[in-house]
Structure formats: structure tokens, C-alpha cells
C-alpha atoms as an extended CHARMM CRD file, in Angstrom:
* protein
*
       241  EXT
         1         1  UNK       CA           -120.4630000000       10.5120000000       -7.9440000000  PROA      1               0.0000000000
         2         2  UNK       CA           -118.7110000000        7.4100000000       -6.5490000000  PROA      2               0.0000000000
         3         3  UNK       CA           -120.0920000000        5.3730000000       -9.4510000000  PROA      3               0.0000000000
         4         4  UNK       CA           -118.6380000000        7.8730000000      -11.9510000000  PROA      4               0.0000000000
         5         5  UNK       CA           -115.2720000000        7.8120000000      -10.1640000000  PROA      5               0.0000000000
         6         6  UNK       CA           -115.2370000000        4.0280000000      -10.1540000000  PROA      6               0.0000000000
         7         7  UNK       CA           -116.0020000000        3.9200000000      -13.8790000000  PROA      7               0.0000000000
         8         8  UNK       CA           -113.2430000000        6.4350000000      -14.5510000000  PROA      8               0.0000000000
         9         9  UNK       CA           -110.7030000000        4.4320000000      -12.5440000000  PROA      9               0.0000000000
        10        10  UNK       CA           -111.7750000000        1.2340000000      -14.2990000000  PROA      10              0.0000000000
        11        11  UNK       CA           -111.3340000000        2.8420000000      -17.7070000000  PROA      11              0.0000000000
        12        12  UNK       CA           -107.8870000000        4.1200000000      -16.7130000000  PROA      12              0.0000000000
        13        13  UNK       CA           -106.8220000000        0.6350000000      -15.5760000000  PROA      13              0.0000000000
        14        14  UNK       CA           -108.0140000000       -0.8860000000      -18.8460000000  PROA      14              0.0000000000
        15        15  UNK       CA           -106.0630000000        1.7430000000      -20.8100000000  PROA      15              0.0000000000
        16        16  UNK       CA           -102.9050000000        1.0510000000      -18.8080000000  PROA      16              0.0000000000
        17        17  UNK       CA           -103.2690000000       -2.6790000000      -19.3940000000  PROA      17              0.0000000000
        18        18  UNK       CA           -103.7770000000       -2.0020000000      -23.1020000000  PROA      18              0.0000000000
        19        19  UNK       CA           -100.6410000000        0.1500000000      -23.2260000000  PROA      19              0.0000000000
        20        20  UNK       CA            -98.6330000000       -2.6150000000      -21.5490000000  PROA      20              0.0000000000
        21        21  UNK       CA            -99.4730000000       -4.8490000000      -24.5140000000  PROA      21              0.0000000000
        22        22  UNK       CA            -98.6830000000       -2.0190000000      -26.9260000000  PROA      22              0.0000000000
        23        23  UNK       CA            -95.2710000000       -1.5210000000      -25.3100000000  PROA      23              0.0000000000
        24        24  UNK       CA            -94.4440000000       -5.2310000000      -25.6420000000  PROA      24              0.0000000000
        25        25  UNK       CA            -95.4770000000       -5.2650000000      -29.3010000000  PROA      25              0.0000000000
        26        26  UNK       CA            -93.3030000000       -2.2610000000      -30.1440000000  PROA      26              0.0000000000
        27        27  UNK       CA            -90.3270000000       -3.5920000000      -28.1850000000  PROA      27              0.0000000000
        28        28  UNK       CA            -90.2910000000       -7.0500000000      -29.8070000000  PROA      28              0.0000000000
        29        29  UNK       CA            -89.7000000000       -5.8090000000      -33.3650000000  PROA      29              0.0000000000
        30        30  UNK       CA            -86.4210000000       -7.0250000000      -34.9440000000  PROA      30              0.0000000000
        31        31  UNK       CA            -85.1370000000       -3.7590000000      -36.4230000000  PROA      31              0.0000000000
        32        32  UNK       CA            -85.6460000000        0.0020000000      -36.5360000000  PROA      32              0.0000000000
        33        33  UNK       CA            -87.7070000000        0.0070000000      -39.7350000000  PROA      33              0.0000000000
        34        34  UNK       CA            -90.3260000000       -2.3930000000      -38.4050000000  PROA      34              0.0000000000
        35        35  UNK       CA            -90.2590000000       -0.6670000000      -35.0090000000  PROA      35              0.0000000000
        36        36  UNK       CA            -91.2560000000        2.7270000000      -36.4160000000  PROA      36              0.0000000000
        37        37  UNK       CA            -93.9690000000        1.1210000000      -38.5620000000  PROA      37              0.0000000000
        38        38  UNK       CA            -95.2830000000       -0.6820000000      -35.4950000000  PROA      38              0.0000000000
        39        39  UNK       CA            -95.2770000000        2.5320000000      -33.4490000000  PROA      39              0.0000000000
        40        40  UNK       CA            -97.5970000000        4.1610000000      -35.9950000000  PROA      40              0.0000000000
        41        41  UNK       CA            -99.7590000000        1.0540000000      -36.2830000000  PROA      41              0.0000000000
        42        42  UNK       CA           -100.1070000000        0.7130000000      -32.5150000000  PROA      42              0.0000000000
        43        43  UNK       CA           -100.8910000000        4.4220000000      -32.1250000000  PROA      43              0.0000000000
        44        44  UNK       CA           -103.8060000000        3.9810000000      -34.5240000000  PROA      44              0.0000000000
        45        45  UNK       CA           -104.9930000000        0.8560000000      -32.7620000000  PROA      45              0.0000000000
        46        46  UNK       CA           -104.7840000000        2.6900000000      -29.4240000000  PROA      46              0.0000000000
        47        47  UNK       CA           -107.2150000000        5.2360000000      -30.8870000000  PROA      47              0.0000000000
        48        48  UNK       CA           -104.9980000000        8.2340000000      -30.2450000000  PROA      48              0.0000000000
        49        49  UNK       CA           -106.5800000000        9.9460000000      -33.2640000000  PROA      49              0.0000000000
        50        50  UNK       CA           -107.7200000000        9.4480000000      -36.8380000000  PROA      50              0.0000000000
        51        51  UNK       CA           -104.2160000000        9.3610000000      -38.2960000000  PROA      51              0.0000000000
        52        52  UNK       CA           -100.6430000000        9.3100000000      -37.0240000000  PROA      52              0.0000000000
        53        53  UNK       CA            -97.1770000000       10.3170000000      -38.1830000000  PROA      53              0.0000000000
        54        54  UNK       CA            -93.7080000000        9.9030000000      -36.7210000000  PROA      54              0.0000000000
        55        55  UNK       CA            -90.5900000000       12.0890000000      -36.8600000000  PROA      55              0.0000000000
        56        56  UNK       CA            -87.1300000000       10.9080000000      -35.8070000000  PROA      56              0.0000000000
        57        57  UNK       CA            -83.9180000000       12.8460000000      -35.2050000000  PROA      57              0.0000000000
        58        58  UNK       CA            -80.8280000000       11.3600000000      -36.8240000000  PROA      58              0.0000000000
        59        59  UNK       CA            -77.3960000000       12.9760000000      -37.1560000000  PROA      59              0.0000000000
        60        60  UNK       CA            -78.8750000000       16.3390000000      -36.1400000000  PROA      60              0.0000000000
        61        61  UNK       CA            -81.5210000000       16.2750000000      -38.8720000000  PROA      61              0.0000000000
        62        62  UNK       CA            -85.2510000000       15.6610000000      -38.5480000000  PROA      62              0.0000000000
        63        63  UNK       CA            -86.9230000000       13.1190000000      -40.8320000000  PROA      63              0.0000000000
        64        64  UNK       CA            -90.5620000000       12.1250000000      -41.2400000000  PROA      64              0.0000000000
        65        65  UNK       CA            -90.1020000000        8.3470000000      -41.1140000000  PROA      65              0.0000000000
        66        66  UNK       CA            -93.5880000000        6.8370000000      -40.9720000000  PROA      66              0.0000000000
        67        67  UNK       CA            -97.2640000000        7.6930000000      -41.3250000000  PROA      67              0.0000000000
        68        68  UNK       CA           -100.6110000000        5.9420000000      -41.2710000000  PROA      68              0.0000000000
        69        69  UNK       CA           -101.7920000000        7.4710000000      -44.5650000000  PROA      69              0.0000000000
        70        70  UNK       CA           -100.5060000000        9.6200000000      -47.4580000000  PROA      70              0.0000000000
        71        71  UNK       CA           -102.1390000000       12.8820000000      -46.3030000000  PROA      71              0.0000000000
        72        72  UNK       CA           -100.2970000000       12.5810000000      -42.9890000000  PROA      72              0.0000000000
        73        73  UNK       CA            -97.0130000000       11.9720000000      -44.8070000000  PROA      73              0.0000000000
        74        74  UNK       CA            -97.6600000000       15.1140000000      -46.8290000000  PROA      74              0.0000000000
        75        75  UNK       CA            -98.6160000000       17.1760000000      -43.7650000000  PROA      75              0.0000000000
        76        76  UNK       CA            -95.4980000000       16.0720000000      -41.9120000000  PROA      76              0.0000000000
        77        77  UNK       CA            -93.3010000000       16.7010000000      -44.9660000000  PROA      77              0.0000000000
        78        78  UNK       CA            -94.7600000000       20.2190000000      -45.1500000000  PROA      78              0.0000000000
        79        79  UNK       CA            -93.5530000000       20.8570000000      -41.5970000000  PROA      79              0.0000000000
        80        80  UNK       CA            -90.0070000000       20.1680000000      -42.7480000000  PROA      80              0.0000000000
        81        81  UNK       CA            -90.4630000000       22.2870000000      -45.8740000000  PROA      81              0.0000000000
        82        82  UNK       CA            -91.9420000000       25.2150000000      -43.9290000000  PROA      82              0.0000000000
        83        83  UNK       CA            -89.5410000000       24.8650000000      -41.0250000000  PROA      83              0.0000000000
        84        84  UNK       CA            -92.4440000000       25.0750000000      -38.5870000000  PROA      84              0.0000000000
        85        85  UNK       CA            -95.1970000000       22.9350000000      -37.1520000000  PROA      85              0.0000000000
        86        86  UNK       CA            -96.0280000000       21.0840000000      -33.9420000000  PROA      86              0.0000000000
        87        87  UNK       CA            -93.9760000000       17.9810000000      -34.7200000000  PROA      87              0.0000000000
        88        88  UNK       CA            -90.8440000000       19.9300000000      -35.5960000000  PROA      88              0.0000000000
        89        89  UNK       CA            -91.2750000000       22.2410000000      -32.6220000000  PROA      89              0.0000000000
        90        90  UNK       CA            -91.9600000000       19.3780000000      -30.2050000000  PROA      90              0.0000000000
        91        91  UNK       CA            -88.4230000000       18.2490000000      -31.0520000000  PROA      91              0.0000000000
        92        92  UNK       CA            -86.7190000000       21.6350000000      -31.2520000000  PROA      92              0.0000000000
        93        93  UNK       CA            -88.3980000000       23.2210000000      -28.2290000000  PROA      93              0.0000000000
        94        94  UNK       CA            -89.0350000000       20.0600000000      -26.1900000000  PROA      94              0.0000000000
        95        95  UNK       CA            -92.6810000000       20.9500000000      -25.7370000000  PROA      95              0.0000000000
        96        96  UNK       CA            -95.9170000000       19.1340000000      -26.5070000000  PROA      96              0.0000000000
        97        97  UNK       CA            -98.6200000000       20.8550000000      -28.5440000000  PROA      97              0.0000000000
        98        98  UNK       CA           -102.3550000000       20.6650000000      -29.1030000000  PROA      98              0.0000000000
        99        99  UNK       CA           -104.3370000000       22.6480000000      -31.6700000000  PROA      99              0.0000000000
       100       100  UNK       CA           -108.1220000000       22.8390000000      -31.9140000000  PROA      100             0.0000000000
       101       101  UNK       CA           -108.2680000000       24.4400000000      -35.3500000000  PROA      101             0.0000000000
       102       102  UNK       CA           -105.2800000000       24.6540000000      -37.6670000000  PROA      102             0.0000000000
       103       103  UNK       CA           -107.1070000000       27.1200000000      -39.8930000000  PROA      103             0.0000000000
       104       104  UNK       CA           -106.9840000000       29.6910000000      -37.1080000000  PROA      104             0.0000000000
       105       105  UNK       CA           -103.8530000000       28.7560000000      -35.1610000000  PROA      105             0.0000000000
       106       106  UNK       CA           -101.4070000000       31.6430000000      -35.4860000000  PROA      106             0.0000000000
       107       107  UNK       CA            -98.4410000000       29.6430000000      -34.1800000000  PROA      107             0.0000000000
       108       108  UNK       CA            -97.9190000000       28.0460000000      -37.5790000000  PROA      108             0.0000000000
       109       109  UNK       CA            -99.2130000000       30.5920000000      -40.0620000000  PROA      109             0.0000000000
       110       110  UNK       CA            -97.5080000000       28.9740000000      -43.0580000000  PROA      110             0.0000000000
       111       111  UNK       CA            -97.9150000000       25.2980000000      -42.2300000000  PROA      111             0.0000000000
       112       112  UNK       CA           -101.3390000000       25.3910000000      -40.5150000000  PROA      112             0.0000000000
       113       113  UNK       CA           -103.4260000000       26.5170000000      -43.5230000000  PROA      113             0.0000000000
       114       114  UNK       CA           -101.6580000000       24.0080000000      -45.7780000000  PROA      114             0.0000000000
       115       115  UNK       CA           -102.3640000000       21.1690000000      -43.3370000000  PROA      115             0.0000000000
       116       116  UNK       CA           -106.0040000000       22.3140000000      -43.1740000000  PROA      116             0.0000000000
       117       117  UNK       CA           -106.2440000000       22.1670000000      -46.9690000000  PROA      117             0.0000000000
       118       118  UNK       CA           -105.1910000000       18.5290000000      -46.7280000000  PROA      118             0.0000000000
       119       119  UNK       CA           -108.1950000000       18.0230000000      -44.4570000000  PROA      119             0.0000000000
       120       120  UNK       CA           -106.5230000000       18.0890000000      -41.0440000000  PROA      120             0.0000000000
       121       121  UNK       CA           -108.2980000000       20.5630000000      -38.7830000000  PROA      121             0.0000000000
       122       122  UNK       CA           -106.9670000000       19.6220000000      -35.3490000000  PROA      122             0.0000000000
       123       123  UNK       CA           -103.9590000000       17.7650000000      -34.0430000000  PROA      123             0.0000000000
       124       124  UNK       CA           -101.6150000000       17.1120000000      -31.1780000000  PROA      124             0.0000000000
       125       125  UNK       CA            -97.9110000000       16.4200000000      -31.0960000000  PROA      125             0.0000000000
       126       126  UNK       CA            -95.7370000000       14.9230000000      -28.3590000000  PROA      126             0.0000000000
       127       127  UNK       CA            -91.9890000000       14.4870000000      -28.2080000000  PROA      127             0.0000000000
       128       128  UNK       CA            -90.2500000000       11.1230000000      -27.9490000000  PROA      128             0.0000000000
       129       129  UNK       CA            -87.4870000000       11.2430000000      -25.3930000000  PROA      129             0.0000000000
       130       130  UNK       CA            -85.0530000000        8.8130000000      -23.7700000000  PROA      130             0.0000000000
       131       131  UNK       CA            -83.1540000000       11.5810000000      -21.9840000000  PROA      131             0.0000000000
       132       132  UNK       CA            -82.6780000000       13.4840000000      -25.2280000000  PROA      132             0.0000000000
       133       133  UNK       CA            -85.5130000000       14.1570000000      -27.6490000000  PROA      133             0.0000000000
       134       134  UNK       CA            -85.2330000000       11.5710000000      -30.4050000000  PROA      134             0.0000000000
       135       135  UNK       CA            -88.4320000000       12.2920000000      -32.2990000000  PROA      135             0.0000000000
       136       136  UNK       CA            -92.0720000000       13.2960000000      -32.1640000000  PROA      136             0.0000000000
       137       137  UNK       CA            -95.4600000000       11.6860000000      -32.6510000000  PROA      137             0.0000000000
       138       138  UNK       CA            -98.0450000000       13.6760000000      -34.6320000000  PROA      138             0.0000000000
       139       139  UNK       CA           -101.7390000000       12.7820000000      -34.2750000000  PROA      139             0.0000000000
       140       140  UNK       CA           -104.3660000000       14.2660000000      -36.6020000000  PROA      140             0.0000000000
       141       141  UNK       CA           -108.1310000000       14.6250000000      -36.8810000000  PROA      141             0.0000000000
       142       142  UNK       CA           -110.3490000000       15.9620000000      -39.6530000000  PROA      142             0.0000000000
       143       143  UNK       CA           -112.6540000000       17.4650000000      -37.0370000000  PROA      143             0.0000000000
       144       144  UNK       CA           -111.9950000000       20.7750000000      -35.2550000000  PROA      144             0.0000000000
       145       145  UNK       CA           -111.4390000000       20.7420000000      -31.4860000000  PROA      145             0.0000000000
       146       146  UNK       CA           -111.1900000000       16.9600000000      -31.5340000000  PROA      146             0.0000000000
       147       147  UNK       CA           -108.4270000000       16.5950000000      -28.9080000000  PROA      147             0.0000000000
       148       148  UNK       CA           -108.5920000000       17.3610000000      -25.1970000000  PROA      148             0.0000000000
       149       149  UNK       CA           -105.8980000000       17.7970000000      -22.5750000000  PROA      149             0.0000000000
       150       150  UNK       CA           -106.6950000000       14.2390000000      -21.4870000000  PROA      150             0.0000000000
       151       151  UNK       CA           -105.9660000000       13.0070000000      -25.0170000000  PROA      151             0.0000000000
       152       152  UNK       CA           -102.6480000000       14.8370000000      -24.8600000000  PROA      152             0.0000000000
       153       153  UNK       CA           -101.8250000000       13.0630000000      -21.5940000000  PROA      153             0.0000000000
       154       154  UNK       CA           -102.6510000000        9.6660000000      -23.0880000000  PROA      154             0.0000000000
       155       155  UNK       CA           -100.4540000000       10.4290000000      -26.1080000000  PROA      155             0.0000000000
       156       156  UNK       CA            -97.5990000000       11.3860000000      -23.7970000000  PROA      156             0.0000000000
       157       157  UNK       CA            -97.8230000000        8.0100000000      -22.0380000000  PROA      157             0.0000000000
       158       158  UNK       CA            -97.8360000000        6.2480000000      -25.4000000000  PROA      158             0.0000000000
       159       159  UNK       CA            -94.8670000000        8.3290000000      -26.5690000000  PROA      159             0.0000000000
       160       160  UNK       CA            -92.8440000000        7.2160000000      -23.5280000000  PROA      160             0.0000000000
       161       161  UNK       CA            -93.2630000000        3.5720000000      -24.5630000000  PROA      161             0.0000000000
       162       162  UNK       CA            -92.5530000000        4.4190000000      -28.2100000000  PROA      162             0.0000000000
       163       163  UNK       CA            -89.3550000000        6.2820000000      -27.3100000000  PROA      163             0.0000000000
       164       164  UNK       CA            -88.0050000000        3.2790000000      -25.3880000000  PROA      164             0.0000000000
       165       165  UNK       CA            -88.7980000000        0.9420000000      -28.2850000000  PROA      165             0.0000000000
       166       166  UNK       CA            -87.1170000000        3.2230000000      -30.8410000000  PROA      166             0.0000000000
       167       167  UNK       CA            -84.0540000000        3.8080000000      -28.6450000000  PROA      167             0.0000000000
       168       168  UNK       CA            -83.6300000000        0.0580000000      -28.0890000000  PROA      168             0.0000000000
       169       169  UNK       CA            -84.0330000000       -0.6530000000      -31.8150000000  PROA      169             0.0000000000
       170       170  UNK       CA            -81.3770000000        1.9410000000      -32.6310000000  PROA      170             0.0000000000
       171       171  UNK       CA            -79.0070000000        0.4490000000      -30.0810000000  PROA      171             0.0000000000
       172       172  UNK       CA            -79.4870000000       -3.0550000000      -31.5080000000  PROA      172             0.0000000000
       173       173  UNK       CA            -78.9090000000       -1.6940000000      -35.0040000000  PROA      173             0.0000000000
       174       174  UNK       CA            -75.6940000000        0.0500000000      -33.9360000000  PROA      174             0.0000000000
       175       175  UNK       CA            -74.3850000000       -3.0940000000      -32.2370000000  PROA      175             0.0000000000
       176       176  UNK       CA            -75.1760000000       -5.1990000000      -35.2900000000  PROA      176             0.0000000000
       177       177  UNK       CA            -73.3770000000       -2.7440000000      -37.5650000000  PROA      177             0.0000000000
       178       178  UNK       CA            -70.3800000000       -2.7640000000      -35.2290000000  PROA      178             0.0000000000
       179       179  UNK       CA            -70.1910000000       -6.5690000000      -35.3050000000  PROA      179             0.0000000000
       180       180  UNK       CA            -70.5440000000       -6.6140000000      -39.1000000000  PROA      180             0.0000000000
       181       181  UNK       CA            -67.8560000000       -3.9300000000      -39.4660000000  PROA      181             0.0000000000
       182       182  UNK       CA            -65.4510000000       -5.8300000000      -37.2000000000  PROA      182             0.0000000000
       183       183  UNK       CA            -65.9850000000       -8.9980000000      -39.2470000000  PROA      183             0.0000000000
       184       184  UNK       CA            -65.4500000000       -7.1120000000      -42.5240000000  PROA      184             0.0000000000
       185       185  UNK       CA            -62.2560000000       -5.4630000000      -41.2740000000  PROA      185             0.0000000000
       186       186  UNK       CA            -60.9570000000       -8.8550000000      -40.1670000000  PROA      186             0.0000000000
       187       187  UNK       CA            -61.5950000000      -10.2610000000      -43.6480000000  PROA      187             0.0000000000
       188       188  UNK       CA            -59.7950000000       -7.3200000000      -45.2540000000  PROA      188             0.0000000000
       189       189  UNK       CA            -56.8230000000       -7.7740000000      -42.9210000000  PROA      189             0.0000000000
       190       190  UNK       CA            -56.5840000000      -11.4160000000      -43.9120000000  PROA      190             0.0000000000
       191       191  UNK       CA            -56.5940000000      -10.5380000000      -47.6170000000  PROA      191             0.0000000000
       192       192  UNK       CA            -53.8400000000       -7.9430000000      -47.1520000000  PROA      192             0.0000000000
       193       193  UNK       CA            -51.7550000000      -10.3150000000      -45.0370000000  PROA      193             0.0000000000
       194       194  UNK       CA            -51.9580000000      -13.0250000000      -47.6900000000  PROA      194             0.0000000000
       195       195  UNK       CA            -51.3930000000      -10.8480000000      -50.7640000000  PROA      195             0.0000000000
       196       196  UNK       CA            -48.7620000000       -8.4450000000      -49.4250000000  PROA      196             0.0000000000
       197       197  UNK       CA            -47.1080000000      -10.7430000000      -46.8620000000  PROA      197             0.0000000000
       198       198  UNK       CA            -47.5970000000       -8.4220000000      -43.8900000000  PROA      198             0.0000000000
       199       199  UNK       CA            -48.6670000000       -9.1930000000      -40.3350000000  PROA      199             0.0000000000
       200       200  UNK       CA            -52.0440000000       -8.3370000000      -38.7840000000  PROA      200             0.0000000000
       201       201  UNK       CA            -50.8900000000       -5.0460000000      -37.2550000000  PROA      201             0.0000000000
       202       202  UNK       CA            -49.3310000000       -3.8570000000      -40.5090000000  PROA      202             0.0000000000
       203       203  UNK       CA            -52.4810000000       -4.8240000000      -42.4270000000  PROA      203             0.0000000000
       204       204  UNK       CA            -54.6450000000       -2.8380000000      -40.0030000000  PROA      204             0.0000000000
       205       205  UNK       CA            -52.3440000000        0.1750000000      -40.2690000000  PROA      205             0.0000000000
       206       206  UNK       CA            -52.7020000000        0.0500000000      -44.0570000000  PROA      206             0.0000000000
       207       207  UNK       CA            -56.4790000000        0.0080000000      -43.7130000000  PROA      207             0.0000000000
       208       208  UNK       CA            -56.3860000000        2.9230000000      -41.3110000000  PROA      208             0.0000000000
       209       209  UNK       CA            -54.0720000000        4.9250000000      -43.5900000000  PROA      209             0.0000000000
       210       210  UNK       CA            -56.3460000000        4.4660000000      -46.6190000000  PROA      210             0.0000000000
       211       211  UNK       CA            -59.3300000000        5.4210000000      -44.4720000000  PROA      211             0.0000000000
       212       212  UNK       CA            -57.6330000000        8.5910000000      -43.2400000000  PROA      212             0.0000000000
       213       213  UNK       CA            -56.1660000000        9.7290000000      -46.5590000000  PROA      213             0.0000000000
       214       214  UNK       CA            -59.3710000000        9.0600000000      -48.4600000000  PROA      214             0.0000000000
       215       215  UNK       CA            -61.5810000000       10.4840000000      -45.6900000000  PROA      215             0.0000000000
       216       216  UNK       CA            -63.6370000000        7.3000000000      -45.8320000000  PROA      216             0.0000000000
       217       217  UNK       CA            -64.9430000000        5.0850000000      -43.0900000000  PROA      217             0.0000000000
       218       218  UNK       CA            -62.7270000000        2.1370000000      -42.2560000000  PROA      218             0.0000000000
       219       219  UNK       CA            -65.6370000000       -0.2120000000      -42.9050000000  PROA      219             0.0000000000
       220       220  UNK       CA            -66.0520000000        1.0800000000      -46.4810000000  PROA      220             0.0000000000
       221       221  UNK       CA            -62.3470000000        0.6720000000      -47.2550000000  PROA      221             0.0000000000
       222       222  UNK       CA            -62.4790000000       -2.8700000000      -45.8710000000  PROA      222             0.0000000000
       223       223  UNK       CA            -65.5720000000       -3.6850000000      -47.9470000000  PROA      223             0.0000000000
       224       224  UNK       CA            -63.8210000000       -2.5400000000      -51.1370000000  PROA      224             0.0000000000
       225       225  UNK       CA            -60.7870000000       -4.7000000000      -50.3700000000  PROA      225             0.0000000000
       226       226  UNK       CA            -63.0010000000       -7.7260000000      -49.6690000000  PROA      226             0.0000000000
       227       227  UNK       CA            -64.9230000000       -7.1610000000      -52.9300000000  PROA      227             0.0000000000
       228       228  UNK       CA            -61.8460000000       -6.6830000000      -55.1410000000  PROA      228             0.0000000000
       229       229  UNK       CA            -59.2540000000       -8.7080000000      -53.1880000000  PROA      229             0.0000000000
       230       230  UNK       CA            -56.7330000000       -5.8500000000      -53.3700000000  PROA      230             0.0000000000
       231       231  UNK       CA            -56.0310000000       -2.2990000000      -52.2230000000  PROA      231             0.0000000000
       232       232  UNK       CA            -58.1860000000        0.3960000000      -53.9000000000  PROA      232             0.0000000000
       233       233  UNK       CA            -55.3390000000        1.8160000000      -56.0250000000  PROA      233             0.0000000000
       234       234  UNK       CA            -53.5980000000       -1.5110000000      -56.7350000000  PROA      234             0.0000000000
       235       235  UNK       CA            -53.9790000000       -3.0860000000      -60.1920000000  PROA      235             0.0000000000
       236       236  UNK       CA            -56.0190000000       -6.3020000000      -60.2700000000  PROA      236             0.0000000000
       237       237  UNK       CA            -54.2870000000       -9.6570000000      -60.3450000000  PROA      237             0.0000000000
       238       238  UNK       CA            -53.6740000000      -11.2050000000      -63.7500000000  PROA      238             0.0000000000
       239       239  UNK       CA            -55.4850000000      -14.4760000000      -64.5930000000  PROA      239             0.0000000000
       240       240  UNK       CA            -52.2080000000      -16.2880000000      -63.8820000000  PROA      240             0.0000000000
       241       241  UNK       CA            -52.1130000000      -14.7830000000      -60.3440000000  PROA      241             0.0000000000
């Protein structure tokens, strides 16, 4: 009995060490797109299941953003089409799910049979959370009753690391966009100051007014001015100036 316990503890330590490397790999990616691809890749390499998909929540909508193979992409897309399924419900209900046989699981009577026809007979799904639920990991198998409660626990640990990596990637992306927008607005201000002989505050107020009246983001108005060197409704300069 002690030998079995020691082997179990040793296996757990090896898995934790493996997940530490997984977490570092996911966290070092340069942008959100490569982060989500790496999450799926690392989930496969961590042997969570035969195939993996990933949902993310953005602007109050749920999107299937990555998958390890086309049949997973289709199964996850069907969840969105049917408005039901373990990935969608892991996000909406903040619960994790495990299913031993999707052909017989009455919780998803529309989606389950369609997923089974794609070849997926069992699966688990865990939410990604960093305080709020930001997505869900879906893990599939072509065998019935493939996943255990222990597998669900391992997936939950993995999902914790994945959620941190995704949240950090989103934050970096937002900061980069903010810096780019500030630079673009500054360029647009300079163009307006030079062409219309106004000061910086007046130029910014013009930008803000066009943004408000046109119901467009300030960054987009600034980009148009930078591209065309004039206000959106101003005629272009003649070749002579």
C-alpha cells in the first residue's frame, strides 16, 4: 500500500513539474493569437485528451478561437449554433462538465448526438477564469467513458494556467493598442495644427467632435486624418498646395 502511495505521489509531482513548464510556455507568447494556439498545443502535449478546443468570451459574445483538429472546430461551432453544450455552459453557468457518452447524455439533446456523429463520444469541459470566466477548454475522446474525475481535476489545474496566460496576453494587447492609438492621435493633431493653424487643444477638440458626431472611435478618425492629411469632409489639397 505504501509503495502504491509513493508511486502516486511521485506521479503527481512529475505532473506538477510538467505543468510548470507548460505555464511558462503559454505565458511567454508575444500576442493573444499565438497564446491561444499554444494553449491548445500544450493541452494536447499534456495528454488531457485526444483533441482539444478553446472558447473565449469577448465583448459579451462567445467565440470558438482554436482547436487541435477540424472535427473539434466543428463540434465547438455546433455548440454555438445549438446554443448548448459543455463548453458554452461552462462559461454561462460557471460549472465544469464531464460526459461519458454524448450519444446518451440528455443534458445536450441537440448538440450531443451531432458531436457523436463527428466521432466524439466522451468529453470534459472546464472554464477559464481570472476572477471572471473568460473562456472554456473543451477536451474530446472518440472512446466512451474515457475521462475520470481525476482527469477533470487535472484539466482544471491546466485551465488555471491557461486563464492567466490568456488574461496577460489580452492585457498586453490592450496596452499596445492604447500606445498605438495615442501615437496616431498625436500625429493627427500635428496635421490639423499645421494645416488649419490651430493649437494642440483646438486640434484635439476637433478630433473629439468628429468622433462624437460620426459615432466613431477617436482612433479611427485620427487614422483617416493621418492617411488623407485632412479632415474627413474637407476637400483634398490641390497639387499646388
